[in-house]
N, C-alpha and C positions, 0 to 999 in steps of 0.2 A: 437092836445090832444092826438084825436085816434090814432094817431102814439105813442108818445111820449108811453102810457101806456101799447102799446103792441111789444117794445123794451127792456121796462124793464119787463117788463113781460115773454120774451122770452130770454134775456141776461143770467139770474140769469142759466138755462136751458142747451141754449149750452155755459155756463164754466163749469156747474155740468156731463158736459156729454163729452168734453175736454181733461180732464182726466182718461179715459175709453182705450184707443186704449195706456193706455203709459206701456213701457216698463220693467216691472221687473228688478229692478238695486240690490236686497239683495240677489241674486244670480248671475253675472258678466255666464254672454256665453264663454263656456271653450272653444279651439282656438285648430286648427285641430292638432297644435303638441304633446299637450293635449293629444285627443286622438287619436296619433298618441302612444300614448307612455304606453293607459288605454289600452289597444283590451276590454279590462269583460267591462268597462265600453264603450264605445261604437261601442260595438256588444248589451247592454241593451237601448244606444238612441236607433241607429237607429230598435231598433224593436217598441218601443215607439211612431218609428216618427209611422215608419208598420202600427203601430196600429191605429190610428187617424192623417190621414197626410188634413183632410180639419184643424184641427185642432194645426197644427204643424209644418206642413210639412214647411210652410217657418218664422217660430223662428230660430234662429241667432245657436242652438245646433246642430240644424236637418238639418240646410246647411250643415257647420262646420266636426258636425258625417261624412255624404256625400260622404266629400271633402275626411275629412284622411283615410273614406274608401278605393276612390280611390287611396289615395298615398300608401297602404297597398297593392292594387292591385300588382299598377308597381311596390313597392319592392318586394311581390311574386314571379313576374312574373321574376324579371332580376334578386334575388338567386337560382330562378328553370333553369337559362341558363353556372351558373359560376358551 
């Protein structure tokens, strides 16, 4: 009986906390290609990611913006060699 009471008390708490780490689906992450084409937004996103790396560094937008920055750098190097 004691075990059943414990389970019934902890189950709602567990279920309510399960959704706390859900990704925000109202604004889907931007793709690497989108950031590559929108350099101003790329710069803004990279600044936000650098300003708060503990919270944002592993978010899809920060990862995609970082990859887009790498592609921009490679493209600029190729253009400089032409």
